[in-house]
N, C-alpha and C positions, 0 to 999 in steps of 0.2 A: 823580124816583125811579122812577116806573113805566117810563119810557123806558129807564133804566139797567138795570132788572131784565129787561125784554124783550130788550135787547141781550145780556145775559149768558146768558139761556136760549137765544137764537138761536145764539150762539157755541158754547155747549156742545153743542147738537144738531148743528150743522154739523161740529164737530170729531169727534163720535162717528160721524157718517156717513162722514167722510173716512177715519177709522181703519178702519171696516168695508170700505169700498171699496178701501183700500190693501191690506188683508189678502187680499181676494178676488183682486185683481189679481196680487199676488205668488204666490198659489197657482196661479192659472190660467196664469201666465207660466212656470211650471217646465218645463224641457226634459228629457225622458227620454233616456237614452243609446240606447235601442232605438227611438227615434222614435215611441213610442206617443203618442197624443193622447186626451184625455178631455174630455167635454163639461161635467162637473161636478167640483167638488173642494171640500174643506173643511178648514180648520185645526181639528183635534180639540181643541185647547186645553190638553191635558196630555201629558206624556211626549214633547214635541217631535215630535208625530205629525200626519200629513196623510193624507187619503183622497181619491183621484181615482177617478172611475167613469164608465162608460157603461151606460145601462140600455136594453135593447131590449124594448119593451113587447109586441110581437107574440109573442116567444118566451119572455119572462120571464128572459132571459139577462142577467147582469151581468158586466162586465169591470171589475176593480178594480186599483189600484196603491196599496198601503199603504206610506207612507214613514215611517221612524223616523230622524230627523235627529240631528245633534250626538252621534254615538257616537264615543268615543275609540278603540275598536278593534272588530274583528269578533268578538272572543271574548265575545259576548253573543247571546242568542236574542231574537227578537221574534215577536210573534203578533198576528194580527187575527182576530176570530171573529164569527160570527152566532149568536145564541141564539134559536131559533125558538119556544121554549116559555115563557121567563121572562126577567126582567132579572137580570143578574149573570153570574158565571163558570160555575157548575154548569149543565150542559145545553148549553153553547155548542159550536159546531162550528168548530174553529179551523184556521187556516192558519199554519204555523210556519216560520221560517227560522233557520238556524244555520250557523256555520262547521264543516266536517267535520273538518279537521285543520289545524294550523299549516303543515305542509309544503306541501300543495297549495293551500291558501287557498280551496278551493271552498266555495260556499254551497249548502247543501241546503235544499230547500223540500218540505214534506209536509203532510198533513192529519192531524188528531187530534180525536176527540170527547172533551170534558171531562165526566166523570161524577162527579167528586169533587174536593174542595179539595186532596186529597193527590195529585193526578194527577202523573205524570212526563212527560206530553205525549208518550206513545208513539204511533207511527204507527198510523193506523186509518182506516176509511172513515167518511164523514160521512152525515148523514141526507138530504142532497140531492146532486145530481150536480155534481162538480167536473171540468170539461172540460180545464182547463189550470192548471198552477201552476209557478212558477219564482221565483227570487230572485237578487239581486245586492247586493254591497257596494262602494260607491265614494264618494269624497269624504265619508267619515264618515257615510254614510247606508246603512241597510239597507232594501231595497225588495222587497216581495212582490208579484208579478204573479199574477193568477188570473182564470179565467173559470168561472162556476158558474151553475146554473139555480135560480131561486127556485121555491118551491111555487106552484101555480096560484093566481092572483088575489091574490098577496101582493106588496106593494111596500114595506111598512113593517116593519122588523125592529129587534130589539134587537142592538146590536153592542158588542163589548168589544175593547180592545187592551192589550197588556202587553209588558214586557220583563224579562229576568233574566240572571243570570250563566251562563256555560258552565264546568263543572268541568274539572279537569286531564285526566280521562278522556273529556272531551267529552260527558258526560251533562249534562242541563239542571238547573240549580239553581233554588231557589224565588225568585220575584220579591220585591222589597222590599214593605214594608207602609206606605210613606209616603202622605201625603195624595193625591199625584198618582196613585200606583198604585191606590188605593182609589176614585178618581173617574174612572177611565178606562173609562167606558161611557156610552152614549147610545142614543136611539131615532133611527133614520135612515129617511127616506122616499126611496127611490131615484128615485121619479117626480118629486116636487116639489123634492127636494134639501134639504128641511128636516131639521135635526138638533136634537134636544132632549136636553140633558144630564139624566141620571138619577142618583139616589143609588146608591152601591154596595150590593149585596145585604146584605153583612155591615156594618151601620152605617146602613142605610136604615130597615127595619122595626124593627131592634133598637137604634137610636140612643138612644131613650128609656131602654131597659134599661141601656145602658152608662153613661148619666149617673146613673141611680138606683143602680147598682152602686157607682160611685165615690163618690157622695154618702153612701150608707149607711155604707160602710167608713170614710170620712173622719170622719163624726160619731162612729162607734163607737170605732175605735182611735186616732183622732187628737184627739178632743175629750173625750168622756164618760169613757173609761177613764182617761186621765191626771188628769182632775179628781177622779175617785173615789179614785185613789191618793193625790193631794195632800191630799184631805180627810182621809183616814185618817192621813197622815203628819204634817200640821201642825195639825189641829184636835183631835187625840186628847188633847192636854194639858188640854182643858176638861172639866169634870165633866158638863156638859150633854150628854145622849145624842144631841142633834140631829145631831152630826157623824157618828154611826154610821148613822142613818137616811139622811142625805145620801149617805154612802159606798155603802150598799146600793142606793139608788135609781140612782145613777150607774153602778155596776157592772152592775146587772141590765139597765138600759136599754142600756148599751153592748153587752152580750152579745146582747141581743135584736136590736139593729140589725146586729150582726155576723152573726147567723144569717140575717137577711133579705138581707144583702149576699152571703153565701155561696150562697143559693138563686138570686139573680139571676146570680151568677157561673156556676153550673151550667147555667142556661138559656142564657147566652151561649156557654158551651162547646159545648152541643149544636147551637147555630146556626152554629158555626164549626168543624165537624169537619175535621181535617187541619191546623188552625192551632193550635199549642201554645205556651203561655207557661208553661213548667215552673217557673221560679224564682218567678213570680207565684203559681202554684198552691200550691207548697210553703210559701211564706211565709204564705199565707192559711190553710192547714191547720194550721200551727204555731200561729198566733195563736188559731184556734178551740179547739185542744186546751188551750193555756195558759189561755185565758179560761174554759173549762169547769172545769178543775182549780181555778182561783181562785174560781170561784163556789161550789165545794164546800168552800172553806176548806182545801184540801189544801196550797196554798202560800200 
């Protein structure tokens, strides 16, 4: 039994090592059309993205190629960014690529600082020097090439990558809010090549509040309020006033939980400025108003 267990553990470890080695080899073996070569690269794990780079320690200069693969068409934008001040989207210094028009098929590459969740990714200067930037679309891949200078004595940065739609007027649309889009960030050490995945800013520190918000409202409007209504509807026929007290307790507790859920919702709204869930908000306000009126025996 022990020999069998040891064999299974060894086989598992070996297959994991071979998978990592295979991924690294496929990344390193990629051939760029402009014949650029890079000493390090990494499969970023989400959004079909890869990062290749050269780091020159004496000058603090980094040459990167960010690849976004498996794109059905060029009518999407892609971005890769460094965030020198925090983890997440806000504060990041981004490199963006998009198709300029369907007629010429040219790919535009430019820089933009991201200062808010409602950013339109308009062109602007970054907090560090960008010496070169260009982009291309070929074989269903968008690639951003850039050379920039890191701040002095900095080799480890927070980085973010993203993609989204291009509108009919070629303005940039908001990216999706799927799990992959919200997990597309990590900490990168250009010197050692180590990449550590990090939780997205909206959903990292506030993940607990999102769970609390959902739990409170589920207990309030999904459990306690219906029980209170059914207590009044079906137990009212009994002369014993216990049904009335049970009704009052359920409804009062439901509304209290609802208020607590609304407070956590307001907190989450403040933490996600620029991201709006209008239908969700209006339904919540309507439930609160109806619950308040019901507690006053108006309805």
